[in-house]
C-alpha positions as CSV (number, residue, x, y, z in Angstrom):
1,M,0.1,-4.1,36.5
2,K,-1.8,-2.9,39.5
3,S,0.2,-1.8,42.5
4,V,-1.3,-2.2,46.0
5,Y,0.2,-1.2,49.4
6,F,-0.3,-3.3,52.5
7,R,0.9,-2.6,56.1
8,E,2.6,-5.3,58.0
9,G,0.5,-6.4,61.0
10,Y,-2.6,-4.4,60.1
11,H,-6.0,-6.0,60.4
12,Y,-7.7,-6.4,56.9
13,S,-11.1,-7.8,56.5
14,F,-12.1,-10.0,53.5
15,S,-13.9,-7.0,51.9
16,N,-10.8,-4.8,52.4
17,L,-8.7,-7.3,50.5
18,K,-11.3,-7.8,47.8
19,E,-11.5,-4.0,47.2
20,K,-7.7,-3.6,47.1
21,F,-7.2,-6.5,44.7
22,S,-10.2,-5.3,42.6
23,L,-11.3,-8.9,42.1
24,D,-14.5,-10.8,42.6
25,T,-15.1,-13.0,45.6
26,E,-13.8,-16.3,44.2
27,K,-10.6,-14.8,42.8
28,T,-10.0,-13.0,46.1
29,K,-10.4,-16.3,47.9
30,S,-7.9,-17.9,45.6
31,R,-5.4,-15.0,46.1
32,I,-5.8,-15.3,49.9
33,S,-5.2,-19.0,49.8
34,T,-2.0,-18.6,47.8
35,L,-0.7,-15.9,50.1
36,K,-1.3,-18.0,53.1
37,R,0.4,-21.0,51.5
38,Y,3.6,-19.0,51.2
39,Y,3.4,-17.7,54.7
40,V,3.0,-14.0,54.0
41,L,-0.6,-13.7,55.1
42,K,-2.3,-15.2,58.2
43,T,-5.8,-15.4,59.5
44,V,-6.1,-14.1,63.0
45,R,-8.7,-13.4,65.7
46,K,-9.9,-9.9,65.4
47,E,-9.5,-9.2,69.1
48,K,-5.7,-9.7,68.7
49,T,-4.0,-6.3,69.2
50,E,-2.7,-4.9,65.9
51,Y,1.1,-5.0,65.4
52,S,1.6,-7.3,68.5
53,E,3.4,-10.6,68.3
54,L,1.4,-13.6,67.0
55,S,1.3,-16.9,68.9
56,D,0.0,-20.2,67.6
57,Q,-3.3,-19.6,69.4
58,D,-3.8,-16.4,67.5
59,I,-3.5,-17.9,64.1
60,I,-6.5,-19.7,62.4
61,V,-5.8,-22.5,60.1
62,G,-8.4,-23.2,57.4
63,E,-11.1,-21.1,55.6
64,I,-13.4,-18.6,57.4
65,P,-16.6,-17.0,56.2
66,D,-16.2,-14.1,53.8
67,D,-18.2,-11.7,56.0
68,S,-16.7,-12.9,59.3
69,A,-16.5,-10.2,61.9
70,E,-14.6,-12.4,64.3
71,F,-11.5,-13.0,62.1
72,T,-9.2,-10.7,60.0
73,Y,-6.1,-11.1,57.9
74,Q,-2.6,-9.8,58.7
75,F,0.5,-9.6,56.4
76,T,3.5,-11.0,58.2
77,F,5.9,-10.0,55.5
78,V,7.9,-6.9,54.5
79,G,8.9,-6.6,50.9
80,V,7.6,-6.9,47.3
81,I,5.3,-9.7,46.1
82,L,4.6,-10.3,42.4
83,F,1.3,-12.0,42.1
84,E,-0.1,-12.5,38.5
85,D,-1.2,-9.0,37.5
86,L,-0.7,-7.5,41.0
87,I,2.3,-6.0,42.7
88,L,2.0,-6.0,46.5
89,F,4.2,-3.6,48.4
90,C,4.2,-4.7,52.1
91,Y,5.7,-2.0,54.2
92,P,6.8,-2.2,57.8
93,K,4.3,-1.7,60.6
94,Y,5.9,1.4,62.1
95,I,4.9,3.4,58.9
96,D,1.5,4.8,59.8
97,D,1.8,8.0,57.6
98,E,1.2,7.2,53.9
99,N,2.7,10.5,52.7
100,D,5.7,9.8,50.4
101,L,5.1,6.1,50.9
102,F,7.1,4.9,47.9
103,S,10.2,6.8,49.0
104,K,10.0,5.3,52.5
105,F,9.5,1.9,51.1
106,K,12.4,2.4,48.8
107,T,14.6,2.9,51.9
108,V,13.3,-0.3,53.4
109,I,14.3,-2.2,50.2
110,K,17.9,-0.8,50.4
111,V,18.0,-2.0,54.0
112,L,16.8,-5.5,53.0
113,E,19.4,-5.6,50.2
114,K,22.2,-4.8,52.6
115,Y,21.0,-7.3,55.1
116,N,20.7,-10.0,52.4
117,Q,24.4,-9.5,51.5
118,K,25.5,-11.3,54.7
119,E,22.4,-13.1,55.9
120,Q,20.4,-15.2,53.5
121,L,17.1,-13.5,53.5
122,V,15.8,-13.8,49.9
123,Y,15.7,-17.3,48.5
124,L,15.8,-18.8,45.0
125,Y,12.6,-20.7,45.8
126,N,9.5,-19.8,47.7
127,G,7.5,-22.2,49.9
128,D,8.4,-25.8,50.4
129,A,7.4,-29.3,49.3
130,E,4.5,-29.1,46.9
131,S,4.1,-25.4,47.2
132,K,7.7,-24.7,46.3
133,V,8.0,-22.4,43.3
134,F,10.9,-20.6,41.5
135,N,11.5,-17.0,42.7
136,K,11.9,-15.3,39.4
137,L,12.1,-11.8,40.9
138,A,15.0,-12.7,43.2
139,I,17.1,-14.2,40.4
140,S,16.3,-11.4,37.9
141,L,17.5,-8.8,40.4
142,H,20.6,-10.9,41.1
143,I,21.5,-11.1,37.4
144,L,21.0,-7.4,36.8
145,K,23.0,-6.3,39.8
146,D,25.8,-8.7,38.8
147,Y,25.9,-7.1,35.3
148,F,26.1,-3.6,36.7
149,E,29.0,-4.6,39.0
150,N,30.9,-6.9,36.7
151,G,29.7,-6.3,33.1
152,L,29.0,-8.9,30.5
153,Y,30.4,-12.4,30.5
154,S,33.6,-12.4,28.6
155,N,35.9,-14.9,26.9
156,Q,39.0,-13.3,25.5
157,E,40.0,-14.1,21.9
158,E,43.7,-14.2,21.1
159,I,44.6,-12.2,18.0
160,I,48.0,-12.4,16.1
161,E,48.3,-9.8,13.3
162,L,50.8,-7.9,11.3
163,N,51.6,-4.4,12.6
164,G,48.8,-4.5,15.2
165,N,48.7,-2.5,18.5
166,G,49.5,-5.4,20.8
167,E,52.8,-6.8,22.1
168,I,55.4,-7.6,19.5
169,L,56.1,-11.3,19.0
170,W,59.8,-11.1,18.2
171,D,60.4,-14.8,17.5
172,K,57.7,-14.9,14.9
173,T,58.7,-11.6,13.5
174,I,62.4,-12.7,13.1
175,N,61.5,-16.1,11.6
176,E,58.8,-15.0,9.3
177,T,59.5,-11.5,8.0
178,F,62.4,-9.7,6.2
179,A,64.8,-7.4,7.9
180,F,66.9,-4.6,6.5
181,I,70.5,-4.4,7.9
182,K,72.0,-1.0,8.4
183,N,75.3,-0.5,10.4
184,N,74.9,-4.1,11.6
185,T,71.5,-3.4,13.1
186,P,68.3,-5.2,11.7
187,Y,65.3,-3.1,11.0
188,Y,61.8,-4.7,10.5
189,L,59.2,-2.9,8.4
190,D,56.6,-5.5,9.4
191,V,56.2,-7.0,12.9
192,Y,53.8,-9.6,14.2
193,T,51.8,-8.5,17.3
194,H,49.8,-10.4,19.9
195,D,46.6,-9.1,21.6
196,N,43.6,-10.3,23.5
197,T,40.2,-8.9,22.7
198,E,36.6,-9.6,23.8
199,N,34.8,-12.0,21.5
200,D,31.6,-10.1,21.0
201,F,30.2,-13.0,19.0
202,D,30.8,-15.5,21.8
203,Y,27.6,-17.6,22.3
204,I,27.6,-17.3,26.1
205,R,28.3,-13.6,26.0
206,R,25.3,-13.1,23.6
207,L,23.1,-15.3,25.8
208,H,24.0,-13.4,28.9
209,S,23.1,-10.2,27.0
210,A,19.7,-11.6,26.0
211,I,18.9,-12.7,29.6
212,I,19.9,-9.3,31.0
213,S,17.7,-7.6,28.5
214,K,14.8,-9.8,29.4
215,C,15.2,-9.3,33.1
216,S,15.5,-5.5,32.6
217,N,12.3,-5.4,30.5
218,D,10.4,-7.6,33.0
219,L,11.2,-5.3,35.9
220,K,10.6,-2.2,33.8
221,N,7.1,-3.5,32.8
222,K,6.4,-4.1,36.5
223,Q,7.7,-0.6,37.4
224,L,10.3,-2.1,39.8
225,L,13.5,-0.7,38.4
226,D,13.2,2.6,40.3
227,L,12.3,0.8,43.5
228,F,15.6,-1.1,43.4
229,D,17.5,1.9,42.0
230,L,18.4,0.1,38.8
231,S,18.9,1.4,35.3
232,G,17.4,-0.3,32.3
233,A,19.8,-2.6,30.4
234,E,18.3,-3.3,27.0
235,L,21.5,-4.7,25.4
236,T,20.1,-6.7,22.5
237,E,17.0,-7.4,20.5
238,Q,17.7,-11.1,20.4
239,T,15.3,-13.3,22.4
240,L,16.0,-16.6,24.1
241,D,14.4,-18.4,21.1
242,D,17.3,-17.2,19.0
243,F,19.8,-19.4,20.9
244,G,18.2,-22.8,20.2
245,D,15.9,-25.0,22.2
246,V,16.2,-25.2,26.0
247,D,18.2,-28.4,26.0
248,Y,20.8,-27.0,23.6
249,I,21.2,-23.8,25.7
250,K,21.6,-25.9,28.8
251,Y,24.2,-28.1,27.0
252,R,26.2,-25.0,26.0
253,L,26.1,-23.7,29.5
254,E,27.1,-27.0,31.0
255,R,30.1,-27.2,28.6
256,E,31.2,-23.7,29.5
257,I,30.9,-24.4,33.3
258,K,33.3,-27.4,32.8
259,N,35.8,-25.3,31.0
260,Q,35.6,-22.3,33.2
261,F,37.9,-22.1,36.2
262,V,37.2,-18.5,37.5
263,S,34.9,-18.8,40.5
264,R,32.9,-15.7,39.8
265,K,32.3,-16.7,36.2
266,Q,31.3,-20.2,37.3
267,S,28.8,-18.8,39.7
268,L,27.3,-16.6,37.0
269,L,27.1,-19.5,34.6
270,K,25.2,-21.6,37.2
271,T,22.8,-18.7,37.8
272,L,22.1,-18.4,34.0
273,Y,21.6,-22.2,33.9
274,T,19.1,-22.0,36.7
275,Y,17.3,-19.1,35.1
276,I,17.0,-21.0,31.7
277,S,16.0,-24.3,33.4
278,E,13.2,-22.8,35.6
279,F,12.0,-20.3,33.0
280,S,11.4,-23.1,30.5
281,S,9.9,-25.6,32.9
282,N,6.3,-26.2,33.6
283,Q,6.4,-23.1,35.7
284,S,7.5,-20.9,32.8
285,D,4.6,-18.7,33.6
286,V,5.5,-18.4,37.3
287,F,2.8,-16.2,38.8
288,F,4.2,-15.8,42.3
289,S,7.5,-14.2,43.2
290,L,8.8,-12.1,46.1
291,Y,11.6,-10.2,47.6
292,G,11.6,-9.6,51.3
293,T,11.3,-11.3,54.7
294,N,8.9,-12.7,57.3
295,T,11.4,-11.9,60.0
296,F,11.9,-8.1,59.7
297,N,12.6,-8.1,63.5
298,L,16.0,-9.7,62.7
299,V,16.7,-6.8,60.3
300,W,15.8,-4.3,63.0
301,E,18.1,-6.0,65.5
302,K,21.0,-6.1,63.0
303,A,20.6,-2.4,62.1
304,C,20.4,-1.4,65.8
305,G,23.6,-3.4,66.4
306,A,25.4,-1.5,63.6
307,M,24.1,1.8,65.0
308,F,25.5,1.0,68.4
309,E,28.7,-0.7,67.3
310,N,27.9,-4.2,68.6
311,M,31.0,-5.7,70.2
312,Y,29.4,-9.1,71.0
313,D,31.0,-11.0,68.1
314,S,34.3,-12.7,67.3
315,F,35.7,-9.7,65.5
316,W,35.9,-7.7,68.7
317,T,38.7,-9.4,70.6
318,L,39.9,-7.9,73.8
319,E,43.0,-6.8,72.0
320,R,40.9,-4.8,69.4
321,I,38.7,-3.3,72.2
322,A,41.9,-2.3,74.1
323,E,43.2,-0.6,71.0
324,T,40.2,1.7,71.0
325,G,41.0,2.7,74.6
326,R,37.8,1.4,76.1
327,I,39.6,-1.1,78.4
328,S,43.1,-1.0,79.7
329,S,45.7,-3.2,77.9
330,E,47.0,-4.0,81.3
331,F,44.0,-6.2,82.0
332,I,44.2,-8.4,78.9
333,K,47.7,-9.9,79.1
334,G,47.4,-13.5,78.1
335,N,43.8,-13.0,77.0
336,E,44.3,-10.9,73.9
337,S,42.3,-13.2,71.6
338,K,39.3,-13.7,74.0
339,I,36.0,-12.0,73.3
340,I,33.2,-10.7,75.6
341,S,31.2,-13.9,75.4
342,D,34.1,-15.8,76.9
343,F,33.3,-14.1,80.2
344,I,29.7,-15.2,80.4
345,E,29.4,-18.0,82.9
346,I,28.0,-21.3,81.5
347,P,25.3,-22.7,83.7
348,E,26.2,-25.8,85.6
349,W,23.6,-28.6,85.9
350,K,23.6,-31.1,88.7
351,I,22.2,-34.4,87.9
352,N,21.9,-36.8,90.8
353,G,24.3,-34.5,92.7
354,N,27.0,-34.6,90.0
355,P,27.9,-31.4,88.1
356,K,27.3,-31.5,84.3
357,H,28.4,-28.9,81.7
358,Y,26.9,-28.0,78.4
359,K,27.6,-25.3,75.8
360,G,25.9,-22.1,76.9
361,D,23.5,-20.2,74.7
362,L,23.0,-17.0,76.7
363,I,23.5,-14.5,73.9
364,P,22.7,-10.8,74.4
365,D,21.7,-8.9,71.2
366,I,24.0,-6.0,71.6
367,V,26.9,-5.3,74.0
368,T,29.1,-2.3,73.5
369,L,31.6,-0.3,75.5
370,R,32.0,3.5,75.3
371,N,34.2,6.0,77.0
372,E,32.0,8.5,78.8
373,L,32.7,12.2,79.7
374,S,32.8,11.1,83.3
375,G,36.1,9.3,82.6
376,N,34.5,5.9,83.1
377,T,34.0,3.1,80.6
378,A,30.3,2.3,80.3
379,M,28.8,-1.0,79.2
380,Y,25.6,-0.9,77.2
381,I,23.5,-4.1,77.2
382,L,20.9,-3.5,74.5
383,D,18.2,-5.4,72.8
384,G,16.7,-4.3,69.5
385,K,12.9,-5.1,69.8
386,Y,10.7,-4.7,66.8
387,Y,7.6,-3.9,68.9
388,L,5.2,-1.0,68.6
389,L,4.1,0.1,72.1
390,S,0.7,1.6,72.6
391,V,-0.8,2.9,75.8
392,E,-4.5,3.0,76.7
393,G,-5.2,4.4,80.1
394,D,-3.2,2.2,82.6
395,N,-2.7,-0.6,80.1
396,L,0.2,-1.3,77.9
397,Y,-0.1,-3.2,74.6
398,G,2.4,-4.5,72.0
399,N,5.2,-4.6,74.6
400,P,8.0,-7.2,74.9
401,G,7.1,-10.1,77.2
402,I,8.2,-10.7,80.8
403,Q,10.7,-13.3,79.5
404,D,12.4,-10.5,77.5
405,V,12.7,-8.3,80.5
406,V,14.1,-11.1,82.7
407,K,16.7,-11.9,80.1
408,Q,18.0,-8.3,80.1
409,Y,18.7,-8.6,83.9
410,I,20.2,-12.1,83.4
411,Y,22.6,-10.6,80.8
412,N,23.5,-7.9,83.3
413,A,24.3,-10.5,86.0
414,A,26.1,-12.9,83.5
415,L,28.4,-10.1,82.5
416,K,29.5,-9.3,86.1
417,S,32.8,-11.1,85.6
418,F,33.7,-8.9,82.7
419,I,32.5,-5.8,84.5
420,D,34.6,-6.5,87.5
421,T,37.7,-7.7,85.6
422,F,37.9,-4.7,83.3
423,K,36.7,-2.1,85.9
424,I,33.6,-1.0,84.0
425,G,32.4,2.1,85.8
426,E,28.9,2.5,84.5
427,I,26.2,0.2,83.2
428,A,23.1,0.8,81.0
429,N,20.4,-1.6,80.0
430,A,17.7,-0.9,77.4
431,F,15.2,-2.0,74.8
432,L,15.5,-0.3,71.4
433,I,12.1,0.0,69.7
434,P,10.9,1.8,66.6
435,A,8.8,5.0,66.9
436,F,5.8,5.4,64.7
437,D,6.5,7.2,61.5
438,S,3.9,9.9,62.3
439,E,5.3,10.7,65.7
440,D,6.7,14.3,65.5
441,I,9.6,13.5,67.9
442,E,13.3,12.8,67.7
443,N,14.7,9.8,69.4
444,Q,13.6,9.7,73.0
445,N,13.9,7.8,76.3
446,Y,10.3,6.6,76.5
447,G,10.2,4.8,79.8
448,E,11.7,2.1,82.0
449,I,11.1,-1.2,83.6
450,P,12.5,-1.1,87.2
451,Y,13.6,-4.4,88.7
452,W,10.5,-5.5,90.5
453,T,11.6,-8.5,92.5
454,V,13.8,-6.5,94.9
455,Q,12.8,-8.5,98.0
456,H,14.0,-11.7,96.5
457,S,17.1,-10.6,94.6
458,G,19.6,-9.6,97.2
459,F,19.8,-6.1,95.6
460,S,17.8,-3.0,96.3
461,E,19.1,-1.2,93.2
462,L,19.7,-2.6,89.7
463,P,19.7,-0.4,86.5
464,S,16.2,-0.3,85.1
465,V,15.7,-1.7,81.6
466,Q,15.0,1.5,79.7
467,V,12.8,1.8,76.7
468,I,14.4,3.9,73.9
469,K,12.3,5.0,71.0
470,L,14.3,5.4,67.8
471,K,13.3,7.1,64.6
472,P,13.6,4.2,62.1
473,Q,15.0,6.5,59.4
474,K,17.9,7.4,61.8
475,V,18.6,3.7,62.3
476,W,18.5,2.9,58.6
477,D,20.7,5.9,57.8
478,C,23.3,4.6,60.3
479,Y,23.0,1.1,58.9
480,L,23.4,2.2,55.3
481,G,26.4,4.4,56.2
482,K,24.7,7.7,55.5
483,D,24.8,8.9,59.1
484,K,27.5,8.1,61.6
485,E,26.5,10.5,64.4
486,T,25.3,8.4,67.3
487,D,26.4,10.5,70.4
488,S,22.9,12.0,70.7
489,V,21.3,8.5,70.8
490,F,23.9,7.1,73.3
491,N,23.3,10.2,75.5
492,L,19.6,9.3,75.7
493,I,20.4,6.2,77.6
494,Q,20.9,6.7,81.3
495,K,23.9,5.1,82.9
496,S,24.2,3.8,86.5
497,P,27.6,3.6,88.3
498,T,28.4,-0.1,89.0
499,A,29.5,0.9,92.5
500,N,26.0,1.9,93.3
501,Y,24.7,-1.7,93.6
502,L,23.3,-1.9,97.2
503,Y,22.7,-5.1,99.2
504,H,19.2,-5.5,100.5
505,N,18.4,-7.6,103.6
506,E,14.8,-8.7,103.1
507,N,14.3,-9.5,106.7
508,D,14.7,-5.9,108.1
509,N,15.1,-3.8,104.9
510,S,18.5,-2.6,106.0
511,I,20.9,-1.7,103.3
512,I,24.7,-2.1,103.0
513,Q,26.9,0.1,100.9
514,I,29.6,-1.8,99.1
515,N,33.2,-0.7,99.2
516,D,34.9,-2.4,96.2
517,D,38.3,-0.8,96.2
518,K,39.9,-3.4,98.5
519,K,40.9,-7.0,98.7
520,H,38.0,-9.1,100.0
521,F,38.3,-11.9,102.6
522,L,35.6,-14.4,103.6
523,V,35.8,-14.9,107.4
524,G,33.8,-17.7,109.1
525,L,33.4,-19.7,112.3
526,L,34.8,-23.2,112.4
527,K,34.7,-25.6,115.4
528,R,38.0,-26.2,117.1
529,E,38.0,-29.9,116.2
530,R,37.4,-29.1,112.6
531,L,40.4,-26.8,112.4
532,R,42.7,-29.5,114.0
533,E,41.3,-32.1,111.6
534,L,42.1,-29.9,108.6
535,S,45.5,-29.0,109.9
536,S,46.6,-32.6,110.5
537,G,45.0,-34.1,107.4
538,V,46.5,-34.8,104.0
539,D,43.6,-33.2,102.2
540,K,44.1,-29.4,102.3
541,S,40.7,-28.6,100.9
542,F,37.2,-28.6,102.3
543,I,33.7,-27.1,101.9
544,F,32.5,-24.2,104.1
545,Y,28.7,-24.0,104.4
546,F,26.3,-21.6,106.0
547,Y,22.5,-21.0,106.1
548,A,20.7,-20.0,102.9
549,T,17.2,-20.5,104.5
550,K,16.1,-21.4,108.0
551,Y,12.8,-21.6,109.9
552,D,11.9,-18.5,111.8
553,E,9.9,-19.7,114.8
554,K,8.4,-16.3,115.7
555,A,7.3,-15.6,112.2
556,E,6.5,-19.3,111.6
557,K,7.9,-19.3,108.2
558,I,11.1,-20.1,106.2
559,V,13.2,-17.0,105.7
560,R,16.2,-16.5,103.4
561,L,19.2,-15.3,105.2
562,P,21.2,-12.5,103.5
563,M,24.4,-13.2,101.7
564,H,27.0,-10.5,101.4
565,P,27.0,-8.8,98.0
566,Y,30.7,-9.1,97.5
567,I,31.1,-12.7,98.8
568,D,31.7,-13.8,95.2
569,S,34.6,-11.3,95.0
570,C,36.4,-12.9,97.9
571,S,39.5,-14.8,96.9
572,E,40.7,-16.0,100.3
573,F,39.2,-17.6,103.4
574,I,40.0,-17.1,107.2
575,G,38.5,-19.7,109.5
576,Y,38.5,-19.1,113.2
577,T,37.4,-20.7,116.5
578,S,34.8,-19.1,118.7
579,D,37.4,-17.9,121.2
580,K,39.3,-16.4,118.2
581,K,42.6,-18.0,119.4
582,N,43.1,-20.3,116.4
583,F,42.9,-19.4,112.7
584,I,43.4,-21.3,109.4
585,H,43.9,-19.7,106.0
586,G,43.0,-21.0,102.5
587,E,42.1,-20.0,99.0
588,L,38.6,-20.0,97.6
589,K,37.8,-21.9,94.5
590,Q,37.4,-19.5,91.6
591,V,35.2,-19.8,88.5
592,Y,35.3,-17.1,85.9
593,N,37.3,-15.0,88.3
594,R,34.6,-15.2,90.9
595,C,34.2,-17.2,94.1
596,K,32.2,-20.3,93.2
597,I,29.0,-20.5,95.4
598,D,26.6,-23.4,95.3
599,E,23.2,-23.5,96.9
600,M,22.4,-27.0,98.2
601,T,19.4,-28.5,100.0
602,A,20.0,-29.9,103.4
603,E,19.6,-33.4,102.0
604,Q,22.2,-32.8,99.3
605,L,24.7,-31.3,101.7
606,G,24.1,-34.2,104.2
607,K,25.0,-36.8,101.5
608,L,28.1,-34.8,100.7
609,L,29.2,-34.7,104.3
610,S,27.8,-38.2,105.2
611,R,25.8,-36.8,108.1
612,K,22.4,-35.4,108.8
613,M,21.7,-31.7,108.4
614,N,18.8,-30.4,110.6
615,N,19.3,-26.7,111.1
616,A,18.1,-25.3,107.8
617,K,16.3,-26.1,104.6
618,T,19.1,-25.0,102.2
619,Y,22.7,-24.0,102.5
620,Y,25.3,-21.9,100.7
621,V,28.5,-23.8,100.0
622,V,32.0,-22.6,99.0
623,T,35.1,-24.7,98.5
624,V,38.3,-23.8,100.4
625,E,41.5,-25.0,98.9
626,N,45.2,-25.1,99.9
627,C,44.7,-24.6,103.7
628,S,47.6,-23.5,105.8
629,E,48.6,-24.7,109.3
630,I,46.7,-23.5,112.3
631,S,48.1,-20.2,113.6
632,A,47.5,-17.7,116.3
633,I,47.0,-14.8,113.9
634,P,44.3,-14.4,111.2
635,Y,46.7,-13.7,108.3
636,D,50.3,-12.8,108.6
637,G,51.1,-9.6,106.9
638,L,47.7,-8.1,106.1
639,I,46.0,-9.1,109.4
640,P,48.6,-9.6,112.1
641,N,46.3,-10.2,115.1
642,N,42.7,-10.6,116.3
643,E,42.4,-6.9,117.3
644,T,43.1,-5.9,113.7
645,L,40.5,-8.4,112.5
646,N,37.9,-7.0,114.8
647,K,38.8,-3.4,113.9
648,L,38.5,-4.2,110.2
649,K,35.0,-5.7,110.8
650,K,33.9,-2.6,112.7
651,E,35.4,-0.1,110.2
652,N,33.8,-1.9,107.2
653,G,30.4,-2.0,108.8
654,L,29.4,-4.6,106.3
655,N,28.1,-7.3,108.5
656,A,25.6,-5.7,110.8
657,V,22.6,-7.4,109.2
658,L,24.2,-10.8,109.3
659,S,23.6,-13.2,112.1
660,M,26.5,-14.0,114.6
661,H,27.5,-17.2,112.9
662,S,27.2,-16.1,109.3
663,P,30.4,-15.5,107.5
664,K,31.9,-12.0,107.4
665,V,33.4,-10.2,104.4
666,I,36.2,-7.8,105.2
667,D,38.0,-5.4,102.9
668,V,41.8,-4.9,103.3
């Protein structure tokens, strides 16, 4: 058979394929049509950048002229394709150096095999509906590997014989043989023994042997045994014809399945039944078979997760993470069985003003924790991206889309509750991309994507999403368990202290440094009549609202008023009158260990309060619960008087950019 190599994502013209197949025009067209039908080859516009992601607009459905300069063909598959008298080796797009290509491809096959053990990657049938055909290669490999792991199918035969090597059957020996008595002790010259032995002449065992031999010979003739690291297994010269016609073989297998109660053996018998059924069907000369995947990006993501010890799954409970010393066991009491995803806030929808909840699906690829030399625990938020970046002048090609970048920042924000709760000291955010095979480099920090919407985010600093280039061989070695050294790769990724988040006031560009070592109070102005109303009322909860946006008459535009960066860390509220002679104290509603803040339009807030709101376009709203009686002091114990409150405001220096009537945040 002729072996041909193709590179995933590479542009091939019709003449390229014709030359590689060594076929005439009509047969080449037929091969192309079949490959497209099974979704391993696509027709694309030539101007589409090589190795970049394909969209529906890039893919052409239908035939194109043979000599078209406008369209080309791309393989979207990684693996092996058996196609009549051809073997197509489709290797990953990052391999751009064809030296020692078979060895590199062999490693890729090992990776696919490991991935397929847990994720169904290789199917028994290819295609769907009318194009569905039996995948002979996949089942042949399965049968061979099962044999090397478990041996031939066996049914033990019970043997009872005189003076054998098995266990002595004393009842039968005493009842059916003669004994010599000496000194009142019986002696038996002959004893019956019991033993179990493999029945080498068992029909199913011999059938299994014949199928294994056929699978082995088929793969040997196609020169695939070495690729899959398999030895030949020519166990018998018997052919399938020696076991009767197909219906009889199926009958014997069906009968054995009914009488077999060992799960592994049942599974093997069903596999042999499928092999016989499909092999003898109208597709007995199946010409198309494959082993591989159209979604090699998922394999890359999984391997990167293994390399960086992904903790974003149900195995890594807080208790297990604490056992590694990466978080303190003091913080997990009562939450030992929780996992990291439990700390990601689920978005709340408001339909006609009413809150609605749904199961969240915000799922980072890789989240892991690591103890750093600094003494901090660092959180790594990583995304394995199977992209090949290329740079031409000032332009970047083959890069993840803006939605991928935005998601990384959203993951960072969504994990804030976990970061705060478990005192995570450093944070890192990165894409993990493969380096070209020909690049004479080790793993490297290739670049970064700084957070570009600073003026609208409320932050002047967020950790950039870094771009880490990894040598694929290093990733595969870690995934396959050949290399467990990952410190050098972790050290490539820059970490930022979580305490370095700075608040940015977009109106005057002033910056506030956060002090996060203290207890945070939200302090806000309330009208005197409102305090009395709350103090005398039965309901001890209310909403506190303040401007989100308002109209700036001088600038003649709507401006967003700054909100303190640690307002969502506040747990208690102090309301005061303008003369600061009356105070009321309450708790702030918490969601995911954070102060719950809603942003409402003036119209929505007006409906909630049953009155018209005129001063702003939108408002921030927090809920205050369990209010205390009016007092002459802000908060007995921590803040004994108004002077202390003013002193705390001045010392903190955290509210300078806020307007007079905006709420204050003080640290105690």
